[in-house]
C-alpha positions in Angstrom: 12.7 -80.7 -122.2 14.5 -77.4 -122.4 18.3 -77.2 -121.9 18.6 -75.8 -118.4 22.2 -74.8 -119.1 20.7 -72.0 -121.3 18.9 -70.3 -118.3 20.6 -67.6 -116.3 22.1 -69.9 -113.7 24.2 -67.2 -112.1 21.1 -65.1 -111.4 19.2 -68.2 -110.3 21.9 -69.2 -107.8 22.1 -65.7 -106.4 18.3 -65.5 -106.1 18.2 -68.9 -104.3 20.8 -67.7 -101.8 18.3 -65.0 -100.7 15.8 -67.7 -99.7 18.1 -69.9 -97.6 17.8 -70.1 -93.8 14.0 -69.7 -93.6 12.6 -71.4 -90.5 9.1 -69.9 -90.6 6.6 -72.6 -91.9 4.2 -69.8 -93.0 6.7 -68.8 -95.6 6.8 -72.2 -97.3 4.3 -71.4 -100.1 5.9 -68.0 -100.7 9.3 -69.6 -101.3 7.8 -72.1 -103.7 5.9 -69.4 -105.6 9.1 -67.3 -105.7 11.1 -70.2 -107.2 8.5 -70.8 -109.9 8.5 -67.1 -110.8 12.3 -67.1 -110.9 12.4 -70.1 -113.3 10.1 -68.2 -115.6 12.1 -65.0 -115.4 15.6 -66.6 -115.7 14.6 -69.0 -118.5 15.1 -66.6 -121.4 11.6 -67.1 -122.5 11.7 -70.9 -122.4 9.3 -71.3 -119.4 6.0 -69.8 -118.6 4.4 -70.0 -115.2 0.9 -71.6 -115.6 0.2 -72.4 -111.9 -2.2 -75.3 -112.5 -2.8 -78.1 -110.0 0.3 -80.3 -110.3 1.8 -78.3 -113.1 3.6 -75.0 -112.4 5.4 -74.2 -115.7 5.1 -74.9 -119.4 8.0 -74.9 -121.8 8.2 -73.9 -125.4 7.6 -77.5 -126.4 4.4 -77.7 -124.4 5.9 -79.9 -121.8 4.8 -79.3 -118.2 7.0 -78.9 -115.1 6.1 -79.1 -111.4 8.5 -77.1 -109.3 9.3 -78.3 -105.7 11.3 -76.8 -103.0 13.1 -79.7 -101.4 16.0 -80.7 -99.1 18.3 -83.1 -100.9 19.0 -86.0 -98.6 21.2 -89.1 -98.3 25.0 -89.1 -98.4 25.3 -87.8 -101.9 22.8 -85.0 -101.2 20.9 -85.9 -104.4 17.8 -87.8 -103.3 14.3 -86.5 -102.4 12.0 -88.5 -100.2 8.3 -88.0 -99.5 8.0 -84.8 -101.6 4.5 -83.6 -102.1 3.8 -84.0 -105.8 0.1 -83.0 -105.6 -2.1 -81.2 -103.1 -5.5 -82.7 -103.2 -8.9 -81.1 -102.6 -11.2 -83.7 -101.1 -10.1 -87.3 -101.0 -6.7 -88.0 -102.8 -6.8 -90.7 -105.4 -3.6 -92.0 -106.9 -5.7 -93.3 -109.9 -6.6 -89.6 -110.7 -3.0 -88.4 -110.3 -1.7 -87.1 -113.6 2.0 -86.2 -113.1 3.7 -83.3 -114.9 6.1 -84.2 -117.7 9.1 -83.1 -115.6 9.8 -82.2 -112.0 12.1 -79.4 -110.9 13.6 -80.1 -107.5 15.3 -77.1 -106.0 17.2 -76.8 -102.7 17.9 -73.1 -101.9 20.1 -73.9 -98.9 22.5 -76.0 -101.0 22.0 -74.0 -104.2 21.2 -77.2 -106.0 18.5 -77.8 -108.7 17.7 -80.7 -111.0 15.1 -81.6 -113.6 13.8 -85.2 -113.8 11.2 -86.9 -116.0 8.0 -88.0 -114.1 9.0 -91.6 -114.9 11.7 -91.3 -112.2 9.2 -90.8 -109.4 8.6 -93.9 -107.2 7.0 -94.8 -103.9 3.9 -92.7 -105.0 1.4 -92.7 -102.2 -1.4 -90.9 -100.5 -0.4 -89.1 -97.3 -3.3 -87.2 -95.7 -4.6 -84.8 -98.2 -1.6 -85.0 -100.5 0.2 -87.4 -102.9 3.9 -87.8 -102.2 6.7 -89.5 -104.1 10.5 -90.1 -103.9 13.1 -89.7 -106.6 16.8 -90.4 -107.0 18.2 -87.9 -109.6 21.4 -88.8 -111.3 24.3 -86.3 -111.6 23.3 -85.5 -115.2 19.9 -84.3 -114.0 21.5 -81.4 -112.0 21.8 -78.1 -113.8 22.8 -76.2 -110.6 25.2 -77.6 -108.1 26.3 -74.7 -105.9 27.0 -71.3 -107.2 27.3 -67.6 -106.3 25.4 -66.2 -103.4 24.5 -62.6 -102.4 24.3 -61.0 -99.0 20.5 -60.3 -99.1 17.6 -62.0 -97.4 14.2 -62.1 -99.1 12.6 -62.7 -95.7 14.2 -59.7 -94.1 13.3 -57.4 -97.0 9.7 -58.8 -97.1 9.2 -58.1 -93.4 10.5 -54.5 -93.9 8.2 -54.1 -96.9 5.2 -55.4 -94.9 5.9 -53.2 -91.9 6.4 -50.1 -94.1 3.1 -50.9 -95.9 1.2 -51.3 -92.5 2.7 -48.1 -91.2 1.8 -46.2 -94.4 -2.0 -46.7 -93.8 -3.5 -43.6 -92.2 
């Protein structure tokens, strides 16, 4: 696993702050994709986005990472429950589930992020067309726990871009 303290945490924190407050469910996958791209860009060459089923990033040691936008829950704001670890095509089968080596759980609203090994996932089960799991990261798994924010909104700027593009068509 890479040392996440070597990535550009200040830029990551500022970027994540532009994604907070989203209430539009249609933006969910955009946010996840943006977080994956940000990890690649802020990793100083240590992560490459591969965008495979169940594996979003590859590190310089050939270890795989699945990035998940989550909301940390429980009193300590460190647990994840029922997070989708794999979208399935057809009928989900836990026996065919091959986890990534590591999972990146990122909460843009709290500016928190951690990296845990797949062995920490538990309560793995089929829910509809997905496979979900829970995890209880420890404090040492967190590489971002708060940080700087900026006064920008990805969603507002995206809407402006879309409308300008639509209006530009003659």
